[in-house]
C-alpha positions as CSV (number, residue, x, y, z in Angstrom):
1,X,112.2,113.1,172.4
2,X,112.7,111.2,169.1
3,X,115.3,108.9,167.6
4,X,116.3,108.6,163.9
5,X,114.8,105.5,162.3
6,X,117.2,103.1,160.5
7,X,117.1,100.5,157.7
8,X,118.9,97.2,157.4
9,X,121.4,96.6,154.6
10,X,118.8,94.9,152.4
11,X,116.1,97.6,152.7
12,X,118.5,100.5,152.4
13,X,120.7,99.2,149.6
14,X,121.2,101.1,146.3
15,X,118.3,103.2,145.1
16,X,116.1,102.1,148.1
17,X,118.4,104.2,150.4
18,X,116.9,107.4,148.9
19,X,113.3,106.3,148.8
20,X,110.7,107.6,151.2
21,X,110.0,104.9,153.9
22,X,106.3,106.0,154.1
23,X,105.3,106.2,150.4
24,X,108.3,105.0,148.3
25,X,108.8,108.3,146.5
26,X,112.4,108.9,145.3
27,X,114.7,111.6,146.6
28,X,113.7,111.4,150.3
29,X,115.7,113.9,152.3
30,X,114.1,114.3,155.8
31,X,115.2,111.7,158.4
32,X,112.3,109.5,159.6
33,X,111.9,109.5,163.4
34,X,110.8,107.1,166.1
35,X,109.0,108.2,169.3
36,X,110.6,107.4,172.7
37,X,108.6,104.2,173.0
38,X,109.5,102.7,169.5
39,X,113.0,104.0,169.7
40,X,113.9,102.3,173.0
41,X,115.2,98.9,173.8
42,X,115.5,96.0,171.3
43,X,113.0,97.6,168.9
44,X,115.4,100.5,168.4
45,X,117.9,98.2,166.9
46,X,115.6,96.9,164.2
47,X,115.0,98.0,160.6
48,X,111.8,100.0,160.5
49,X,110.7,98.2,157.3
50,X,111.4,94.5,157.9
51,X,112.5,94.3,161.6
52,X,115.9,92.8,160.9
53,X,119.0,94.2,162.7
54,X,119.7,97.6,161.1
55,X,122.7,98.9,159.4
56,X,123.7,102.5,159.9
57,X,121.4,103.7,157.1
58,X,118.9,106.4,158.1
59,X,115.3,105.9,157.0
60,X,114.1,109.0,155.2
61,X,110.9,110.7,154.2
62,X,110.1,112.6,151.0
63,X,109.1,116.3,151.0
64,X,105.4,115.4,151.2
65,X,105.6,112.9,154.0
66,X,108.3,114.9,155.9
67,X,106.3,118.1,156.0
68,X,104.0,119.5,158.7
69,X,102.5,117.2,161.3
70,X,103.6,114.1,159.5
71,X,107.3,115.1,160.1
72,X,106.6,115.1,163.9
73,X,105.0,111.6,164.0
74,X,106.7,108.3,164.7
75,X,107.2,106.3,161.5
76,X,106.2,103.0,163.3
77,X,103.2,103.9,165.5
78,X,102.2,107.4,164.3
79,X,102.3,109.0,167.7
80,X,103.4,112.6,167.8
81,X,106.5,113.5,169.7
């Protein structure tokens, strides 16, 4: 089971909202995911980039980072789900 990763208002503001959370490439489309361990409890309410409380801005992956096995890995710990 996985949960969508989120960004805070600072990390997800303006053009940063469409950048890949893994590599910074523009035009990220695939939602970044958290595994059940990283997406549970207080950690699930934190920005995946800076750990501040998150806004309702989904963290995204570009086509390269969001393809194949990398798309099935937790953005925080790398564990497959």
